[in-house]
VEXSE-954135 format. One record per residue: residue in one letter; x negated, z, y negated of N, C-alpha, C in turn. Coordinates in steps of 0.02 Angstrom, whole numbers. Layout:
BEGIN
@type=a, n.east=X, n.up=Z, n.north=Y, ca.east=X, ca.up=Z, ca.north=Y, c.east=X, c.up=Z, c.north=Y .
...
//
This chain:
BEGIN
@type=m, n.east=-48, n.up=-1, n.north=67, ca.east=3, ca.up=0, ca.north=-1, c.east=-44, c.up=-4, c.north=-64 .
@type=k, n.east=-33, n.up=-51, n.north=-102, ca.east=-67, ca.up=-54, ca.north=-171, c.east=-27, c.up=-26, c.north=-217 .
@type=i, n.east=-69, n.up=20, n.north=-259, ca.east=-44, ca.up=59, ca.north=-317, c.east=-41, c.up=23, c.north=-378 .
@type=q, n.east=21, n.up=6, n.north=-408, ca.east=29, ca.up=-39, ca.north=-464, c.east=30, c.up=-4, c.north=-535 .
@type=n, n.east=57, n.up=65, n.north=-530, ca.east=61, ca.up=85, ca.north=-598, c.east=40, c.up=166, c.north=-589 .
@type=s, n.east=52, n.up=200, n.north=-647, ca.east=39, ca.up=270, ca.north=-653, c.east=94, c.up=310, c.north=-604 .
@type=l, n.east=159, n.up=296, n.north=-604, ca.east=204, ca.up=324, ca.north=-565, c.east=187, c.up=323, c.north=-500 .
@type=e, n.east=170, n.up=263, n.north=-470, ca.east=158, ca.up=260, ca.north=-402, c.east=86, c.up=301, c.north=-381 .
@type=l, n.east=45, n.up=305, n.north=-433, ca.east=-15, ca.up=348, ca.north=-418, c.east=7, c.up=427, c.north=-404 .
@type=k, n.east=49, n.up=442, n.north=-460, ca.east=70, ca.up=513, ca.north=-454, c.east=109, c.up=527, c.north=-386 .
@type=s, n.east=143, n.up=480, n.north=-368, ca.east=178, ca.up=487, ca.north=-307, c.east=129, c.up=497, c.north=-240 .
@type=a, n.east=90, n.up=441, n.north=-246, ca.east=32, ca.up=447, ca.north=-194, c.east=-1, c.up=506, c.north=-194 .
@type=i, n.east=-18, n.up=534, n.north=-252, ca.east=-60, ca.up=598, ca.north=-255, c.east=-15, c.up=658, c.north=-222 .
@type=l, n.east=54, n.up=653, n.north=-243, ca.east=87, ca.up=712, ca.north=-214, c.east=100, c.up=705, c.north=-145 .
@type=r, n.east=100, n.up=649, n.north=-119, ca.east=109, ca.up=631, ca.north=-45, c.east=46, c.up=663, c.north=-13 .
@type=l, n.east=-8, n.up=641, n.north=-33, ca.east=-81, ca.up=668, ca.north=-10, c.east=-80, c.up=742, c.north=-20 .
@type=e, n.east=-60, n.up=764, n.north=-68, ca.east=-70, ca.up=840, ca.north=-76, c.east=-29, c.up=875, c.north=-22 .
@type=k, n.east=40, n.up=850, n.north=-13, ca.east=72, ca.up=883, ca.north=39, c.east=53, c.up=878, c.north=104 .
@type=s, n.east=19, n.up=820, n.north=124, ca.east=-8, ca.up=807, ca.north=179, c.east=-70, c.up=850, c.north=200 .
@type=s, n.east=-111, n.up=862, n.north=139, ca.east=-163, ca.up=913, ca.north=140, c.east=-148, c.up=980, c.north=155 .
@type=d, n.east=-89, n.up=1001, n.north=119, ca.east=-69, ca.up=1069, ca.north=124, c.east=-44, c.up=1077, c.north=199 .
@type=k, n.east=-7, n.up=1028, n.north=228, ca.east=17, ca.up=1039, ca.north=302, c.east=-43, c.up=1036, c.north=344 .
@type=q, n.east=-92, n.up=992, n.north=337, ca.east=-148, ca.up=1006, ca.north=378, c.east=-192, c.up=1068, c.north=369 .
@type=k, n.east=-192, n.up=1091, n.north=310, ca.east=-227, ca.up=1162, ca.north=296, c.east=-193, c.up=1216, c.north=338 .
@type=q, n.east=-123, n.up=1215, n.north=331, ca.east=-85, ca.up=1265, ca.north=367, c.east=-90, c.up=1260, c.north=435 .
@type=e, n.east=-92, n.up=1198, n.north=467, ca.east=-107, ca.up=1189, ca.north=544, c.east=-180, c.up=1216, c.north=563 .
@type=l, n.east=-230, n.up=1202, n.north=519, ca.east=-296, ca.up=1232, ca.north=527, c.east=-302, c.up=1303, c.north=533 .
@type=i, n.east=-255, n.up=1335, n.north=481, ca.east=-262, ca.up=1409, ca.north=484, c.east=-225, c.up=1443, c.north=545 .
@type=h, n.east=-174, n.up=1403, n.north=563, ca.east=-138, ca.up=1422, ca.north=615, c.east=-184, c.up=1416, c.north=685 .
@type=s, n.east=-213, n.up=1359, n.north=688, ca.east=-256, ca.up=1352, ca.north=753, c.east=-316, c.up=1400, c.north=744 .
@type=f, n.east=-342, n.up=1413, n.north=692, ca.east=-404, ca.up=1472, ca.north=689, c.east=-377, c.up=1537, c.north=709 .
@type=c, n.east=-314, n.up=1551, n.north=683, ca.east=-288, ca.up=1618, ca.north=699, c.east=-278, c.up=1624, c.north=769 .
@type=e, n.east=-250, n.up=1575, n.north=810, ca.east=-243, ca.up=1567, ca.north=884, c.east=-314, c.up=1578, c.north=916 .
@type=t, n.east=-366, n.up=1548, n.north=899, ca.east=-422, ca.up=1539, ca.north=927, c.east=-456, c.up=1613, c.north=917 .
@type=y, n.east=-453, n.up=1640, n.north=856, ca.east=-480, ca.up=1706, ca.north=846, c.east=-449, c.up=1758, c.north=891 .
@type=e, n.east=-381, n.up=1756, n.north=898, ca.east=-335, ca.up=1804, ca.north=941, c.east=-363, c.up=1795, c.north=1016 .
@type=s, n.east=-371, n.up=1729, n.north=1036, ca.east=-395, ca.up=1716, ca.north=1114, c.east=-468, c.up=1740, c.north=1121 .
@type=l, n.east=-503, n.up=1744, n.north=1071, ca.east=-573, ca.up=1770, ca.north=1083, c.east=-583, c.up=1841, c.north=1078 .
@type=k, n.east=-541, n.up=1885, n.north=1060, ca.east=-539, ca.up=1952, ca.north=1063, c.east=-554, c.up=1976, c.north=1139 .
@type=p, n.east=-601, n.up=2023, n.north=1142, ca.east=-611, ca.up=2045, ca.north=1214, c.east=-550, c.up=2058, c.north=1254 .
@type=r, n.east=-496, n.up=2093, n.north=1229, ca.east=-447, ca.up=2111, ca.north=1273, c.east=-407, c.up=2047, c.north=1294 .
@type=n, n.east=-405, n.up=1998, n.north=1250, ca.east=-375, ca.up=1934, ca.north=1276, c.east=-418, c.up=1891, c.north=1326 .
@type=l, n.east=-486, n.up=1903, n.north=1312, ca.east=-523, ca.up=1857, ca.north=1362, c.east=-516, c.up=1899, c.north=1428 .
@type=i, n.east=-511, n.up=1969, n.north=1433, ca.east=-514, ca.up=1999, ca.north=1491, c.east=-441, c.up=1982, c.north=1530 .
@type=h, n.east=-388, n.up=1987, n.north=1489, ca.east=-327, ca.up=1971, ca.north=1511, c.east=-312, c.up=1894, c.north=1535 .
@type=s, n.east=-339, n.up=1845, n.north=1500, ca.east=-344, ca.up=1781, ca.north=1527, c.east=-382, c.up=1766, c.north=1592 .
@type=a, n.east=-444, n.up=1805, n.north=1593, ca.east=-484, ca.up=1799, ca.north=1651, c.east=-443, c.up=1821, c.north=1710 .
@type=v, n.east=-413, n.up=1886, n.north=1710, ca.east=-374, ca.up=1917, ca.north=1764, c.east=-322, c.up=1870, c.north=1775 .
@type=t, n.east=-281, n.up=1848, n.north=1733, ca.east=-229, ca.up=1800, ca.north=1747, c.east=-254, c.up=1744, c.north=1784 .
@type=r, n.east=-313, n.up=1715, n.north=1766, ca.east=-332, ca.up=1647, ca.north=1808, c.east=-351, c.up=1676, c.north=1881 .
@type=i, n.east=-385, n.up=1732, n.north=1873, ca.east=-402, ca.up=1752, ca.north=1944, c.east=-345, c.up=1765, c.north=2003 .
@type=t, n.east=-292, n.up=1788, n.north=1966, ca.east=-230, ca.up=1811, ca.north=2011, c.east=-187, c.up=1748, c.north=2026 .
@type=k, n.east=-191, n.up=1700, n.north=1991, ca.east=-152, ca.up=1633, ca.north=1996, c.east=-203, c.up=1594, c.north=2042 .
@type=s, n.east=-265, n.up=1601, n.north=2058, ca.east=-306, ca.up=1569, ca.north=2100, c.east=-307, c.up=1607, c.north=2170 .
@type=p, n.east=-271, n.up=1583, n.north=2219, ca.east=-269, ca.up=1610, ca.north=2278, c.east=-340, c.up=1615, c.north=2318 .
@type=k, n.east=-371, n.up=1578, n.north=2317, ca.east=-438, ca.up=1571, ca.north=2346, c.east=-482, c.up=1623, c.north=2314 .
@type=l, n.east=-493, n.up=1624, n.north=2240, ca.east=-530, ca.up=1667, ca.north=2211, c.east=-507, c.up=1729, c.north=2217 .
@type=s, n.east=-438, n.up=1750, n.north=2217, ca.east=-410, ca.up=1815, ca.north=2221, c.east=-431, c.up=1847, c.north=2286 .
@type=s, n.east=-418, n.up=1812, n.north=2345, ca.east=-438, ca.up=1831, ca.north=2411, c.east=-509, c.up=1849, c.north=2417 .
@type=t, n.east=-551, n.up=1804, n.north=2388, ca.east=-621, ca.up=1819, ca.north=2387, c.east=-639, c.up=1881, c.north=2356 .
@type=l, n.east=-607, n.up=1889, n.north=2293, ca.east=-624, ca.up=1958, ca.north=2258, c.east=-592, c.up=2018, c.north=2296 .
@type=l, n.east=-542, n.up=2008, n.north=2332, ca.east=-515, ca.up=2063, ca.north=2367, c.east=-553, c.up=2085, c.north=2425 .
@type=t, n.east=-584, n.up=2035, n.north=2463, ca.east=-629, ca.up=2048, ca.north=2514, c.east=-693, c.up=2079, c.north=2482 .
@type=g, n.east=-715, n.up=2055, n.north=2441, ca.east=-778, ca.up=2090, ca.north=2411, c.east=-760, c.up=2166, c.north=2381 .
@type=a, n.east=-703, n.up=2176, n.north=2364, ca.east=-684, ca.up=2240, ca.north=2338, c.east=-691, c.up=2286, c.north=2402 .
@type=g, n.east=-652, n.up=2265, n.north=2457, ca.east=-650, ca.up=2306, ca.north=2514, c.east=-724, c.up=2317, c.north=2542 .
@type=t, n.east=-764, n.up=2274, n.north=2537, ca.east=-838, ca.up=2275, ca.north=2562, c.east=-879, c.up=2330, c.north=2521 .
@type=v, n.east=-865, n.up=2318, n.north=2452, ca.east=-900, ca.up=2373, ca.north=2411, c.east=-877, c.up=2444, c.north=2422 .
@type=i, n.east=-807, n.up=2452, n.north=2434, ca.east=-789, ca.up=2520, ca.north=2456, c.east=-820, c.up=2537, c.north=2515 .
@type=t, n.east=-822, n.up=2497, n.north=2565, ca.east=-850, ca.up=2516, ca.north=2629, c.east=-917, c.up=2539, c.north=2621 .
@type=s, n.east=-955, n.up=2492, n.north=2585, ca.east=-1023, ca.up=2510, ca.north=2576, c.east=-1050, c.up=2584, c.north=2539 .
@type=i, n.east=-1001, n.up=2587, n.north=2494, ca.east=-1002, ca.up=2650, ca.north=2451, c.east=-999, c.up=2709, c.north=2498 .
@type=a, n.east=-938, n.up=2707, n.north=2545, ca.east=-926, ca.up=2758, ca.north=2580, c.east=-970, c.up=2772, c.north=2648 .
@type=t, n.east=-1009, n.up=2717, n.north=2663, ca.east=-1047, ca.up=2731, ca.north=2723, c.east=-1127, c.up=2729, c.north=2710 .
@type=v, n.east=-1145, n.up=2715, n.north=2641, ca.east=-1220, ca.up=2724, ca.north=2627, c.east=-1232, c.up=2768, c.north=2567 .
@type=f, n.east=-1192, n.up=2757, n.north=2522, ca.east=-1208, ca.up=2794, ca.north=2455, c.east=-1188, c.up=2869, c.north=2459 .
@type=l, n.east=-1134, n.up=2881, n.north=2480, ca.east=-1104, ca.up=2949, ca.north=2478, c.east=-1141, c.up=3003, c.north=2532 .
@type=p, n.east=-1155, n.up=2969, n.north=2588, ca.east=-1190, ca.up=3009, ca.north=2632, c.east=-1254, c.up=3038, c.north=2602 .
@type=k, n.east=-1301, n.up=2989, n.north=2571, ca.east=-1368, ca.up=3005, ca.north=2547, c.east=-1356, c.up=3058, c.north=2485 .
@type=k, n.east=-1306, n.up=3045, n.north=2443, ca.east=-1295, ca.up=3095, ca.north=2386, c.east=-1279, c.up=3162, c.north=2411 .
@type=l, n.east=-1242, n.up=3160, n.north=2463, ca.east=-1220, ca.up=3230, ca.north=2491, c.east=-1281, c.up=3272, c.north=2523 .
@type=l, n.east=-1323, n.up=3222, n.north=2562, ca.east=-1383, ca.up=3254, ca.north=2589, c.east=-1434, c.up=3289, c.north=2540 .
@type=l, n.east=-1432, n.up=3250, n.north=2485, ca.east=-1484, ca.up=3272, ca.north=2440, c.east=-1466, c.up=3335, c.north=2400 .
@type=g, n.east=-1401, n.up=3359, n.north=2404, ca.east=-1378, ca.up=3414, ca.north=2366, c.east=-1389, c.up=3488, c.north=2421 .
@type=i, n.east=-1404, n.up=3475, n.north=2488, ca.east=-1403, ca.up=3525, ca.north=2530, c.east=-1471, c.up=3549, c.north=2540 .
@type=s, n.east=-1492, n.up=3618, n.north=2550, ca.east=-1562, ca.up=3637, ca.north=2573, c.east=-1557, c.up=3677, c.north=2640 .
@type=g, n.east=-1619, n.up=3675, n.north=2666, ca.east=-1627, ca.up=3714, ca.north=2722, c.east=-1634, c.up=3664, c.north=2778 .
@type=k, n.east=-1684, n.up=3666, n.north=2825, ca.east=-1686, ca.up=3626, ca.north=2886, c.east=-1623, c.up=3624, c.north=2923 .
@type=v, n.east=-1600, n.up=3684, n.north=2948, ca.east=-1543, ca.up=3682, ca.north=2990, c.east=-1479, c.up=3661, c.north=2958 .
@type=i, n.east=-1468, n.up=3683, n.north=2894, ca.east=-1410, ca.up=3656, ca.north=2863, c.east=-1416, c.up=3581, c.north=2853 .
@type=k, n.east=-1466, n.up=3554, n.north=2833, ca.east=-1472, ca.up=3484, ca.north=2824, c.east=-1468, c.up=3446, c.north=2891 .
@type=g, n.east=-1495, n.up=3474, n.north=2949, ca.east=-1481, ca.up=3446, ca.north=3012, c.east=-1407, c.up=3439, c.north=3032 .
@type=l, n.east=-1380, n.up=3492, n.north=3018, ca.east=-1299, ca.up=3503, ca.north=3042, c.east=-1264, c.up=3456, c.north=2992 .
@type=a, n.east=-1279, n.up=3465, n.north=2928, ca.east=-1244, ca.up=3412, ca.north=2875, c.east=-1266, c.up=3343, c.north=2894 .
@type=g, n.east=-1315, n.up=3331, n.north=2910, ca.east=-1337, ca.up=3258, ca.north=2926, c.east=-1289, c.up=3240, c.north=2993 .
@type=l, n.east=-1284, n.up=3275, n.north=3036, ca.east=-1245, ca.up=3264, ca.north=3104, c.east=-1173, c.up=3247, c.north=3081 .
@type=i, n.east=-1149, n.up=3298, n.north=3045, ca.east=-1066, ca.up=3295, ca.north=3024, c.east=-1068, c.up=3227, c.north=2983 .
@type=i, n.east=-1103, n.up=3216, n.north=2936, ca.east=-1105, ca.up=3161, ca.north=2896, c.east=-1113, c.up=3094, c.north=2936 .
@type=n, n.east=-1158, n.up=3096, n.north=2984, ca.east=-1163, ca.up=3041, ca.north=3023, c.east=-1098, c.up=3023, c.north=3060 .
@type=r, n.east=-1069, n.up=3075, n.north=3087, ca.east=-1011, ca.up=3064, ca.north=3120, c.east=-950, c.up=3032, c.north=3083 .
@type=g, n.east=-960, n.up=3063, n.north=3025, ca.east=-908, ca.up=3039, ca.north=2967, c.east=-907, c.up=2969, c.north=2951 .
@type=v, n.east=-976, n.up=2949, n.north=2942, ca.east=-994, ca.up=2872, ca.north=2932, c.east=-974, c.up=2839, c.north=2988 .
@type=n, n.east=-987, n.up=2856, n.north=3049, ca.east=-966, ca.up=2819, ca.north=3109, c.east=-882, c.up=2804, c.north=3103 .
@type=k, n.east=-845, n.up=2855, n.north=3092, ca.east=-773, ca.up=2858, ca.north=3091, c.east=-760, c.up=2806, c.north=3035 .
@type=i, n.east=-788, n.up=2807, n.north=2982, ca.east=-777, ca.up=2762, ca.north=2924, c.east=-789, c.up=2691, c.north=2947 .
@type=s, n.east=-844, n.up=2678, n.north=2980, ca.east=-860, ca.up=2617, ca.north=2996, c.east=-823, c.up=2582, c.north=3047 .
@type=a, n.east=-793, n.up=2627, n.north=3091, ca.east=-741, ca.up=2609, ca.north=3138, c.east=-681, c.up=2592, c.north=3111 .
@type=h, n.east=-661, n.up=2605, n.north=3048, ca.east=-598, ca.up=2598, ca.north=3008, c.east=-616, c.up=2552, c.north=2949 .
@type=s, n.east=-668, n.up=2516, n.north=2949, ca.east=-690, ca.up=2476, ca.north=2890, c.east=-630, c.up=2430, c.north=2865 .
@type=g, n.east=-601, n.up=2403, n.north=2921, ca.east=-543, ca.up=2350, ca.north=2903, c.east=-485, c.up=2380, c.north=2862 .
@type=e, n.east=-469, n.up=2446, n.north=2886, ca.east=-412, ca.up=2485, ca.north=2850, c.east=-438, c.up=2495, c.north=2789 .
@type=i, n.east=-505, n.up=2521, n.north=2779, ca.east=-527, ca.up=2536, ca.north=2711, c.east=-525, c.up=2475, c.north=2668 .
@type=k, n.east=-545, n.up=2416, n.north=2682, ca.east=-546, ca.up=2360, ca.north=2653, c.east=-469, c.up=2344, c.north=2622 .
@type=k, n.east=-430, n.up=2349, n.north=2685, ca.east=-361, ca.up=2334, ca.north=2666, c.east=-334, c.up=2383, c.north=2607 .
@type=g, n.east=-349, n.up=2446, n.north=2604, ca.east=-327, ca.up=2495, ca.north=2558, c.east=-358, c.up=2474, c.north=2492 .
@type=g, n.east=-428, n.up=2457, n.north=2493, ca.east=-453, ca.up=2441, ca.north=2428, c.east=-431, c.up=2376, c.north=2414 .
@type=s, n.east=-417, n.up=2327, n.north=2447, ca.east=-385, ca.up=2269, ca.north=2419, c.east=-306, c.up=2277, c.north=2390 .
@type=n, n.east=-280, n.up=2332, n.north=2428, ca.east=-210, ca.up=2352, ca.north=2389, c.east=-215, c.up=2388, c.north=2323 .
@type=l, n.east=-276, n.up=2424, n.north=2319, ca.east=-280, ca.up=2467, ca.north=2260, c.east=-306, c.up=2411, c.north=2204 .
@type=f, n.east=-341, n.up=2364, n.north=2220, ca.east=-361, ca.up=2313, ca.north=2175, c.east=-306, c.up=2265, c.north=2147 .
@type=k, n.east=-258, n.up=2258, n.north=2201, ca.east=-195, ca.up=2215, ca.north=2180, c.east=-148, c.up=2256, c.north=2129 .
@type=r, n.east=-144, n.up=2321, n.north=2147, ca.east=-100, ca.up=2365, ca.north=2103, c.east=-135, c.up=2363, c.north=2031 .
@type=l, n.east=-200, n.up=2367, n.north=2032, ca.east=-235, ca.up=2374, ca.north=1960, c.east=-219, c.up=2313, c.north=1923 .
@type=v, n.east=-233, n.up=2256, n.north=1961, ca.east=-225, ca.up=2190, ca.north=1928, c.east=-155, c.up=2180, c.north=1903 .
@type=n, n.east=-104, n.up=2201, n.north=1943, ca.east=-32, ca.up=2189, ca.north=1925, c.east=-13, c.up=2236, c.north=1871 .
@type=k, n.east=-46, n.up=2299, n.north=1859, ca.east=-32, ca.up=2341, ca.north=1807, c.east=-71, c.up=2305, c.north=1740 .
@type=f, n.east=-121, n.up=2292, n.north=1753, ca.east=-156, ca.up=2260, ca.north=1692, c.east=-125, c.up=2194, c.north=1671 .
@type=t, n.east=-99, n.up=2155, n.north=1710, ca.east=-66, ca.up=2087, ca.north=1688, c.east=1, c.up=2096, c.north=1666 .
@type=h, n.east=34, n.up=2151, n.north=1683, ca.east=110, ca.up=2154, ca.north=1662, c.east=116, c.up=2207, c.north=1610 .
//
């Protein structure tokens, strides 16, 4: 469109200003949405949402959570308990008791994994809802 006179020029300027204002508002809105999505709480929420909607990733994490719980129960806790006990006899007795406990825990590792998975699912559901 060719501008022929000052009236057409003013009209074209007004149209461009309106267009500029609209683009400015869209840019501000887009910036605000991006800013909100980059807040740590929203990043965590979107990551958890993606994890829960991906069946393969979710099952992998649940299996990993069960493995971690089993590892803590069978390795870390007995060592920590033994360090706090003094005396050879008491240590030997405590070691025997803890060893039997660890064997029991290891025998039921599948149930522990299932319990850990259920706990993880409940935490994820609580966080996402």
